[in-house]
KEKE-3310 file (N, C-alpha, C; in steps of 0.2 Angstrom, whole numbers, plus 5000, padded with zeros to 4 digits):
npx = (4924:4924:4913:4906:4903:4893:4897:4906:4916:4921:4934:4942:4957:4963:4974:4988:5000:5017:5020:5007:5003:5011:5008:4995:4997:5003:4992:4985:4975:4966:4960:4947:4937:4921:4917:4909:4897:4893:4878:4875:4879:4875:4879:4886:4887:4888:4900:4903:4915:4927:4935:4945:4951:4967:4977:4967:4963:4962:4971:4967:4969:4969:4976:4976:4964:4955:4948:4937:4930:4914:4914:4927:4926:4929:4923:4913:4917:4912:4897:4884:4871:4864:4852:4851)
npy = (5454:5463:5476:5481:5497:5510:5511:5501:5486:5471:5461:5445:5441:5430:5416:5415:5407:5413:5417:5420:5430:5440:5441:5445:5458:5465:5466:5474:5469:5461:5447:5440:5434:5440:5445:5454:5467:5484:5494:5501:5494:5485:5477:5465:5451:5443:5430:5430:5428:5439:5450:5464:5481:5483:5491:5500:5495:5495:5489:5478:5475:5461:5448:5446:5452:5465:5481:5488:5499:5498:5503:5499:5486:5474:5463:5448:5432:5420:5419:5421:5425:5417:5405:5388)
npz = (4530:4514:4508:4493:4486:4478:4461:4462:4461:4469:4466:4465:4460:4448:4449:4439:4428:4427:4413:4408:4415:4411:4397:4399:4405:4394:4386:4393:4402:4416:4425:4434:4448:4452:4468:4476:4473:4470:4474:4462:4452:4437:4427:4429:4440:4456:4457:4443:4431:4426:4414:4415:4413:4416:4428:4432:4444:4462:4475:4489:4507:4508:4501:4483:4481:4473:4470:4457:4446:4438:4425:4421:4417:4405:4399:4402:4406:4411:4412:4423:4420:4411:4408:4406)
capx = (4924:4923:4907:4907:4898:4891:4898:4912:4916:4927:4937:4947:4961:4964:4981:4990:5007:5020:5020:5001:5002:5015:5003:4989:4999:5004:4986:4982:4969:4966:4955:4946:4930:4917:4916:4904:4895:4889:4871:4874:4882:4870:4881:4889:4884:4893:4902:4905:4922:4927:4941:4944:4956:4973:4979:4962:4961:4965:4972:4964:4974:4968:4980:4973:4958:4955:4942:4937:4924:4910:4916:4933:4925:4929:4919:4911:4920:4908:4891:4879:4865:4861:4849:4850)
capy = (5454:5469:5477:5486:5503:5513:5507:5497:5479:5468:5455:5440:5440:5423:5415:5413:5406:5420:5419:5422:5437:5444:5442:5449:5465:5467:5468:5479:5466:5457:5442:5438:5432:5445:5443:5458:5472:5489:5494:5504:5489:5481:5473:5459:5448:5439:5424:5431:5429:5445:5453:5471:5485:5483:5498:5503:5492:5497:5483:5478:5472:5454:5446:5445:5456:5472:5485:5491:5502:5494:5505:5496:5479:5473:5457:5442:5426:5415:5423:5418:5427:5413:5399:5383)
capz = (4523:4511:4505:4488:4486:4472:4455:4463:4461:4472:4462:4467:4455:4446:4449:4432:4427:4425:4406:4406:4418:4406:4392:4402:4406:4388:4383:4398:4405:4421:4425:4441:4450:4456:4475:4478:4469:4473:4472:4456:4446:4434:4421:4432:4446:4460:4454:4436:4429:4421:4412:4416:4411:4421:4431:4435:4450:4468:4479:4496:4511:4508:4495:4477:4481:4471:4468:4451:4444:4433:4418:4419:4415:4397:4397:4406:4403:4414:4413:4427:4418:4406:4411:4400)
cpx = (4922:4916:4908:4901:4898:4893:4904:4911:4922:4928:4942:4951:4963:4972:4983:4998:5010:5019:5013:5000:5006:5011:4998:4991:5000:4998:4982:4975:4971:4960:4954:4938:4927:4915:4910:4903:4892:4882:4870:4876:4876:4872:4884:4886:4890:4894:4904:4912:4923:4934:4940:4951:4961:4975:4974:4960:4965:4965:4969:4969:4974:4972:4975:4966:4959:4948:4942:4930:4920:4913:4923:4932:4925:4924:4918:4913:4915:4901:4885:4872:4861:4858:4848:4846)
cpy = (5461:5470:5482:5491:5506:5509:5503:5490:5476:5462:5451:5439:5432:5422:5412:5412:5412:5422:5422:5429:5442:5446:5447:5457:5468:5470:5473:5476:5462:5452:5440:5436:5438:5442:5447:5464:5478:5490:5497:5500:5485:5476:5466:5457:5444:5432:5424:5431:5434:5447:5461:5475:5485:5490:5502:5501:5495:5491:5484:5474:5464:5452:5444:5448:5463:5475:5488:5494:5498:5496:5502:5489:5479:5468:5452:5436:5420:5419:5419:5420:5422:5407:5394:5377)
cpz = (4520:4508:4499:4488:4479:4466:4456:4463:4464:4468:4465:4461:4454:4446:4442:4432:4425:4418:4404:4409:4414:4400:4394:4402:4399:4385:4388:4401:4411:4421:4432:4442:4454:4463:4478:4473:4472:4471:4465:4450:4444:4429:4423:4438:4450:4457:4446:4436:4424:4419:4413:4415:4417:4422:4433:4442:4456:4473:4486:4500:4511:4501:4489:4477:4478:4470:4461:4450:4438:4426:4416:4416:4407:4395:4402:4403:4405:4416:4416:4425:4414:4410:4405:4403)
residu = (UNK:UNK:UNK:UNK:UNK:UNK:UNK:UNK:UNK:UNK:UNK:UNK:UNK:UNK:UNK:UNK:UNK:UNK:UNK:UNK:UNK:UNK:UNK:UNK:UNK:UNK:UNK:UNK:UNK:UNK:UNK:UNK:UNK:UNK:UNK:UNK:UNK:UNK:UNK:UNK:UNK:UNK:UNK:UNK:UNK:UNK:UNK:UNK:UNK:UNK:UNK:UNK:UNK:UNK:UNK:UNK:UNK:UNK:UNK:UNK:UNK:UNK:UNK:UNK:UNK:UNK:UNK:UNK:UNK:UNK:UNK:UNK:UNK:UNK:UNK:UNK:UNK:UNK:UNK:UNK:UNK:UNK:UNK:UNK)
# end
């Protein structure tokens, strides 16, 4: 498996119907689950579902895995930081 370094985040892209992928591209956003984070990352945790700026990601050899920098994260959809 891959290990993130510095300010990098490894993300598993979520499968979306074709029309949603098209909408996502129009707004320049992608959505995925955080698989690993580098030691400099403080805004997200493993397991968070995030949206990030499209076209900033670098694909990995494993299907649907990409690497993004923390500054490309636009928001957290599923925040594991909350305890209820």
